[in-house]
C-alpha distance (Angstrom), angle and dihedral (degrees) to the residues before:
residue distance angle dihedral
M1 . . .
K2 3.79 . .
A3 3.76 122.1 .
A4 3.79 113.9 -108.1
Q5 3.78 109.4 -82.8
P6 3.77 121.4 -141.1
S7 3.77 115.1 -98.4
V8 3.78 113.7 -88.2
G9 3.78 89.9 -134.7
K10 3.78 91.6 59.6
V11 3.78 110.1 124.2
P12 3.78 122.5 -154.9
T13 3.78 108.0 -106.7
G14 3.74 137.2 -171.6
N15 3.78 122.8 35.9
S16 3.77 104.9 3.7
P17 3.75 113.7 -165.2
G18 3.77 111.1 -131.5
F19 3.78 95.3 24.9
G20 3.79 116.8 94.9
K21 3.77 118.0 -118.7
S22 3.79 91.0 -140.8
V23 3.81 91.8 54.8
E24 3.79 89.9 47.9
K25 3.81 90.9 50.2
V26 3.80 91.0 51.1
L27 3.81 90.7 49.8
D28 3.82 90.6 46.9
F29 3.82 90.3 51.2
L30 3.80 90.8 47.2
M31 3.81 91.8 49.8
N32 3.81 92.4 48.4
F33 3.81 90.2 48.6
I34 3.81 91.7 50.0
E35 3.80 92.2 47.1
T36 3.81 90.7 50.6
A37 3.80 91.7 46.2
G38 3.81 88.7 48.6
A39 3.79 91.2 53.5
V40 3.81 90.0 50.2
L41 3.83 91.3 47.4
L42 3.80 90.7 50.5
A43 3.81 92.5 48.5
V44 3.81 93.3 47.5
M45 3.79 90.9 45.6
T46 3.80 90.3 52.0
L47 3.80 91.7 50.2
I48 3.80 91.5 48.3
I49 3.79 91.8 50.6
I50 3.80 91.3 48.8
W51 3.82 88.4 50.2
Q52 3.80 89.5 49.1
I53 3.81 91.9 52.4
I54 3.78 92.2 48.5
A55 3.80 91.4 47.8
R56 3.81 93.9 43.9
F57 3.77 93.7 56.9
R58 3.78 88.7 46.7
I59 3.76 93.6 -123.1
I60 3.78 88.3 145.2
H61 3.84 97.4 19.4
I62 3.81 96.5 -124.9
I63 3.80 122.7 131.5
S64 3.81 113.5 -142.4
P65 3.82 110.1 -175.1
W66 3.82 93.3 169.4
T67 3.81 97.7 62.1
E68 3.80 98.2 81.9
E69 3.81 93.4 49.3
V70 3.78 94.9 46.7
A71 3.82 91.9 46.7
M72 3.82 89.4 50.8
I73 3.81 92.2 50.0
L74 3.80 91.1 50.2
L75 3.81 91.0 47.4
V76 3.82 92.0 52.0
W77 3.80 92.7 50.5
F78 3.81 92.3 43.0
G79 3.80 93.3 50.0
L80 3.79 98.3 45.1
T81 3.80 96.7 43.9
G82 3.80 88.1 44.9
A83 3.80 88.4 56.4
A84 3.81 88.8 55.8
I85 3.81 90.7 52.1
G86 3.81 88.5 49.0
I87 3.81 89.3 56.9
R88 3.80 92.2 49.9
K89 3.80 91.1 50.9
H90 3.80 90.5 41.8
L91 3.80 92.0 -121.5
H92 3.80 97.8 133.8
I93 3.76 118.1 123.7
G94 3.78 113.0 -83.2
V95 3.76 136.1 176.0
E96 3.78 101.3 -121.9
F97 3.78 98.0 166.7
V98 3.81 89.0 73.5
T99 3.79 97.3 44.0
T100 3.80 94.1 48.0
L101 3.82 88.5 64.8
F102 3.81 89.5 69.4
P103 3.81 131.3 69.6
E104 3.80 117.8 -91.4
S105 3.82 93.9 -102.6
V106 3.82 91.0 55.5
Q107 3.81 90.2 46.0
K108 3.79 90.0 56.6
I109 3.79 92.1 50.2
M110 3.82 89.7 48.5
T111 3.81 89.5 51.3
I112 3.81 90.4 52.9
F113 3.81 89.4 48.8
V114 3.83 90.9 51.7
D115 3.80 90.2 49.9
I116 3.81 89.9 50.7
L117 3.81 88.5 52.7
L118 3.82 89.0 49.8
A119 3.79 89.9 51.8
C120 3.83 90.7 50.2
F121 3.81 90.9 49.3
S122 3.81 89.3 48.5
V123 3.81 91.1 54.2
F124 3.81 90.1 49.6
L125 3.82 91.7 48.4
L126 3.80 91.1 46.2
V127 3.81 93.4 52.9
K128 3.80 98.2 40.3
G129 3.82 93.1 39.4
A130 3.80 91.1 52.5
E131 3.81 90.1 48.7
L132 3.81 91.0 50.6
A133 3.80 93.8 45.9
W134 3.81 91.0 49.3
A135 3.81 92.6 46.3
L136 3.81 90.9 53.1
K137 3.80 97.8 40.5
D138 3.81 91.7 108.7
T139 3.81 94.7 48.3
D140 3.80 113.3 96.8
T141 3.78 129.8 -155.9
P142 3.82 113.1 -113.1
A143 3.80 102.1 -124.5
T144 3.80 104.8 30.8
V145 3.84 96.3 29.6
I146 3.81 94.3 -140.7
S147 3.79 126.8 137.9
R148 3.80 112.8 -84.7
G149 3.77 92.1 -156.6
L150 3.78 98.5 47.0
V151 3.80 97.8 40.0
I152 3.80 108.5 26.6
Y153 3.80 107.5 22.6
S154 3.79 94.5 38.9
A155 3.81 86.8 73.2
A156 3.82 88.9 76.4
P157 3.83 98.1 59.7
V158 3.81 92.2 39.5
A159 3.80 91.5 52.1
A160 3.82 90.6 42.7
F161 3.80 90.5 54.3
L162 3.80 89.9 51.8
M163 3.82 90.9 46.6
L164 3.78 89.7 51.5
L165 3.80 92.4 50.4
Y166 3.79 92.6 48.6
S167 3.82 93.5 44.3
L168 3.79 90.8 52.2
E169 3.80 89.9 48.1
L170 3.81 90.8 53.2
I171 3.80 92.4 47.0
V172 3.81 92.6 51.1
K173 3.82 92.7 46.4
Q174 3.78 93.9 47.4
I175 3.81 93.9 47.6
A176 3.80 89.8 48.2
A177 3.80 90.2 50.0
L178 3.82 90.9 48.7
R179 3.81 91.7 50.2
G180 3.79 91.2 46.5
K181 3.81 92.0 56.4
Q182 3.81 94.3 45.2
E183 3.80 93.7 56.0
C-alpha cells in the first residue's frame, strides 16, 4: 500500500521565491474584494428572489418585472468571478485518478501544464468575451433597459482577466517551488 500522496491541487504557499510579495499582496487584496463582493451579490440576489416570490403570489399586490433580470445579472457575475477565485485556490475540477498514477515530480509538472492550459483558456475567454460584450453593447434588456453587453456579458472578460492573473500566479509559484526542490 502506498503512503498517502499530497493532493495534486496543492499550491505552494507562503514565501514563494521568484514571486514578488507586493504582487502577491495585490492579488490577495483583489481576491478578498471579489469574495466580499460575491457575498454581497449573493445576499442581494437572495433578497430579490424573495421579493419576486412575494410579489408573484400577490401577497403585497405589486408587480416587479425587473427582479428576474437583476437576479440573473447578479448570478452571472457571482458565478464567473467565483470561478476565478476557484482557480486561485486551485479548486477547479481535475482528474486526479490519472495523475496519482505518476510519481510526485511528474504530478507537479502535470499541474503546471494544466495551469498553462487554464491560462490559455482564460486568454481565449478574455478576447472572445470582450468581442461579444462589445458586439452587444447596444442591445438592452427588456425590463431594466440596461446594456446587455456592458452589464451582463462584460462579466466574461472581467472574470477571464482574473482567471488569467491567478493562473499565471500559480504557474510562477509552482515553477519556483519545483526549482527550489531541485537545487
